[in-house]
N, C-alpha and C positions, 0 to 999 in steps of 0.2 A: 378389375377391379374395386376400383370407383364405382361405381354401375353398380354393379353386385351392392357398396355397403348402405349406395343412395337407397335404393328399392327395402334393403331391410329395415333401415329405419325409418321409411314411410310404413312399412306393413306394420311396425311396430306401436311409433303412434297414430296409427289406425286401431289397432288395437287395443290403446290404451283408449284414446280419444269414444269408443263405445263401449267399455268396458261396465257395467251394469254399476249403480248407484249402491254404495255403502249406506243402508240404511239404519239406523238403528233406533228402537220404539220406548218408550221406557215402559210400556203395559202392552197385551196382547192384540189390546182390542185395536188399538191404533195403529198397529202387527199387520192386523186380516186386511182391515181396511186397506195399509197402504197395499199389500201382492195383490187385491183386488183393482186396483189403479196403476202400479206399474208394472204388475205379471213380472216376462221371463224380461225384465228390464232391468229390475233394483234386483238388490238381496236384503231381505230384514231378518235382523237381530233384536230379539223383544228381551229386557231385564227383568222388569219381574212377570209373572210367571200366573197363571190363569187362576190359580191354586193360592195367590200370596197373597196376605193383605197390601191394598200399592201403596199404603202411606210409611211404612214402614220395611225400608228395604237395606240391607247390612251394605255400605261401600268398599266390596270387593275390591283389591288389584286387579281382578279378571274386567272387571269392567269398565275399570279407569284403561286396561288397554283399547278394549276394544269399541270407547269412544275414540280413544289416540285413532284408530283409521277409517273413522266415519267423515263421512260425506253428508251423509243428512241425520239429525237429531227429530225424532218426534216426540212433543212432546205436552200435554194438556193445557201448558201456560195457565192456568188453576188454581195452582199453588199447592193441585196434590201431594209433588215432586218435590215437595220444598225444603220436606227433613234430608233429604239425599240427595238430590241432583245436582245440585249445585257444588258440594263438595267430589262427585264424580267429575263433570265438564274441567273444574280447575284444575282437580290431578292430569287430565289426559294431556293437555295443552295444546289442543288441537283449536287455530282459529278458522275453518270451519262452522265451528258449532256454535261458536261464541253468544252472546247473546248480542241481538238483530244482525246476525251474519244469514246471510242467504239461507245457508243452510241448516238456520232453525226454526223449523218450524212449528208454530202454536196453532193446535186442532183445533181451540175452543173459540178462534177469531170466528165472529160472524156468530155466535152464539147466546143467547139470551140466556145466562146464567139464571139458575133461584134462591132464595132465601140470600141477596147480596145485603149484607149490613148497612143500616142507616145510622151507624153512630160507631162509638168506640169500640174495638171487642179486646178482650184481659183474655188471663190464660182460667181468670173464674167461670167461664162459659164454654171451655170443655175446647175443642180439637173446632175453632169455629174459622170459617176460610175467608180472609179479608176481597177476596171476589165474587167467592156465590160458591153452592155447593158446584165441586169439583167432579161430582160423578156425571156428566152431563151425557158421555155417550148411550147410556143406555134408556132415552128419548133414543128411538131407533130413528125420530124425523128427522133428527141431527149428523146421522151418520150422511146423507146429503152435503150437507156443509162443511165437514167432516173429508168427505171426497174433494172437493170445490177447493180443498183448502190444499188435500194433496197434489193434484190434478193441475194446480197452477204452481206450487211451488217445483216437480220434477219439472215441469215445461221450461222449466229459470232456468233450473239446473241444467236441463239435459234437453235443447231446446232441437238437438237432431230425433229426439224422439215425444216431441210435445202432442203431433198427431194421435201416435200411439194410446199417450196418457189422457186426452181426450175424447176416445173411445169409449176404452173401457170406463171412465168416468160414465157417458150416455145411459151404457149399458148397466152400471152397477145402479145409478140412480133411478134410469126404468126400472129394474128387478125390485127393486126398493119402494116403489109404489105400491106398486102391485101387491108385496107381501102386505103392505102398509094395510091394505084396504081388507085381505084374509084377517091379517093378526087385529084388525077392529073390531071384525067381523065375530069370530071369537069372541073377542070380549065384551059384548056390549051387552050381555044379561046378566051384567056384571057388575055394570056401570054405577056407580055413588056408593058400592059394599066398602064396611070397612077395615081394614089390617093392620099390623104391626109388624114394624123391620125391628133387626139388632140397630143395627148403625143407618145415619137417614142415607144409608146408599140408594135405596129404589126411588128417591122421593118423583123423578125423571121418569122412570118409566111408569108409577103409578098416576101422572098428572097424565101424560101420556093416552092411557086407556081408562080414565077417571075411575081411579080406586081411591081410596083418601085413607091418609094416613092417622089410623087412632093414637098412637102412641108407638115407641119405641123402647128398646128392653136398658139400653143406655139411657139415663136419668139427662145428659149434656151427652154431643158428639165425643167419642172418646173415653170415657168415664164411664167404669163398670160402675150396677146398680150395688147401693146398698139394701137391706132387707128392708125397710121402712120402704123406701122407692117403689119397692116389687111387692108386696102387702098394698098400700095405693091402687097402684096398677091393676093388680088384679083385681081389685073390688068392681074397678072404673069399664074394665071390660067385660064381668060381667054385668055387668048395668046397661052396658049400649050395645052389647051380645054379639061384640069383636071373637073372631072364631079360627084367625085366619094369623100364622105369627112366619114371615119369609126372615130367613135365616142364610149368609153365606157359606160355605162347606168350608171357612178358614175358622169361624167365631165358636166360643166356648158352645157344649149343647148346656149342659148342668142347668143357668138359670133358666131359658127359655124353655126347656122340657119342663120345667115345675111350673112358673107359668102356663103351661099349654095346659099342664092336669089341673089346674088349680083353677083357670078357666074358666076350662071344659071347649079348648083350642086345640088347632094341629098344627105343628111343624110343618113346614116345606122348606125342603133345603135347594137353592138355586143359587147357581153360579152367578156372580156379578160379571164377569169378565170373559171373555175367549178363552176354552183352556182350560175352564173349573171344573168341567164337566167331560168324562169325552165324549159323547153327542154334542159337544157346541166345540164344534173345532173351525167358527168361524164365526164370521157378523152376522151372518144368519140361521144357521144356526145354534149360536147362543141364543136369540129370541123364541127360535121356534121349539130351542126347548123348557126356557124358562116358561112363554106365554101358556105350554100344553102342562107344566106341572100346575101352574097357578089356576089355568080354566080347570084341572081337575076336581084339583083340593077343593077350590068352591063352589062347583057344582055338591061332592058330597056335602059341605056344611049347610046347605041353604033352608 
């Protein structure tokens, strides 16, 4: 009986030791890259869906329970989730994912953020983030840095599968390098073209492919436009010949449609995150879809 008990105990321990890491990602893009790196060694759940605004997430009890069971928490680390994540983490009471814990992974580590404020900021400036623009995942080249961060974190937490994580990281980065070349060729004819966005969500994507941000529907980040601002924006777009307005699926349409009609431009609805469209099912699918839509619209308006 004792021998059987010892064997059973060893089997249970081995199963627990090799159980998949329970990973919770704040947004779908972090979860998508994590699945590429972790594959069958991890289980990923995402808090904010690709169809939702990641600045605003309700701190629902179900999310607290989810974080209570997490081995790993993936967040941007650039203050995107500052309005809701601290409440959820505090409520979860899980030491594995507290600040500085091994299971707390910041995906922005090693990434050069755009638009880092050089002086004091306050609410009169709108929703300005103190660490810089937090939408860094929309430069696909940053996927390599995020993949490296994930492989390191998973290997640290699950050293028995470190070789698997590293192999997956290499495969991901090699595929990404090929796709970056393809995407660069697709967008090259439109380098220098001016576009408008609703929020400052797409700055990293525009910078990667040489497009120029001519303005935003919002007068300041997170501030809805008034009539006087919209009138000035339309006048400027006419003068500069700007024909393309990019908006996320969850943004209100009334003002962008008015601006497009009045300025002779075209609206293109593109998701900023994985899951924001049925064709944007993973990290690569997001950029395949978005860049195809943008390139087609720019070709029409040339």
